[in-house]
C-alpha positions as CSV (number, residue, x, y, z in Angstrom):
1,M,0.0,0.0,0.0
2,I,2.8,2.4,0.9
3,L,4.6,1.5,-2.3
4,S,1.6,2.3,-4.5
5,L,1.1,5.6,-2.7
6,V,4.8,6.4,-3.4
7,R,4.3,5.5,-7.1
8,I,1.2,7.7,-7.4
9,I,3.1,10.6,-5.9
10,K,6.1,10.1,-8.1
11,A,3.9,9.8,-11.2
12,F,2.1,13.0,-10.3
13,R,5.4,14.8,-9.9
14,D,6.5,13.5,-13.3
15,Y,3.2,14.8,-14.8
16,N,3.8,18.2,-13.3
17,R,7.4,18.3,-14.5
18,A,6.5,17.3,-18.0
19,Y,3.6,19.8,-18.1
20,R,5.8,22.6,-16.8
21,E,8.7,21.9,-19.1
22,L,6.5,21.6,-22.2
23,S,4.7,24.8,-21.3
24,E,8.0,26.7,-21.2
25,L,8.8,25.8,-24.8
26,S,8.1,28.2,-27.7
27,E,5.6,27.5,-30.4
28,R,8.5,26.7,-32.7
29,E,10.1,24.2,-30.3
30,L,6.7,22.5,-29.7
31,A,6.2,22.2,-33.5
32,D,9.7,20.7,-33.8
33,I,8.7,17.9,-31.6
34,G,5.4,17.5,-33.3
35,I,2.9,18.9,-30.8
36,D,1.1,22.1,-30.3
37,R,0.2,24.0,-27.1
38,G,-3.2,22.2,-27.0
39,D,-1.5,18.8,-26.8
40,I,0.6,19.6,-23.7
41,E,-1.9,18.3,-21.2
42,R,-2.4,15.1,-23.1
43,V,1.3,14.5,-23.6
44,A,2.0,15.2,-19.9
45,A,-0.9,12.9,-18.9
46,G,0.7,10.2,-21.0
47,A,3.9,10.6,-18.9
48,Y,1.7,10.3,-15.8
49,R,0.1,7.1,-16.9
50,K,3.4,5.5,-17.9
51,A,4.9,6.3,-14.5
52,A,1.8,5.0,-12.5
């Protein structure tokens, strides 16, 4: 139970980090990696799901 809680916390931190880092990129940098600003939440959520 404690391990699953730790995993959830880590995954949420990974989501926040991914969201923040992607949000700091310019439109050009986002386009270079094939996403636009509207995709940031979905991409960050994918990082969250992989980590959980």
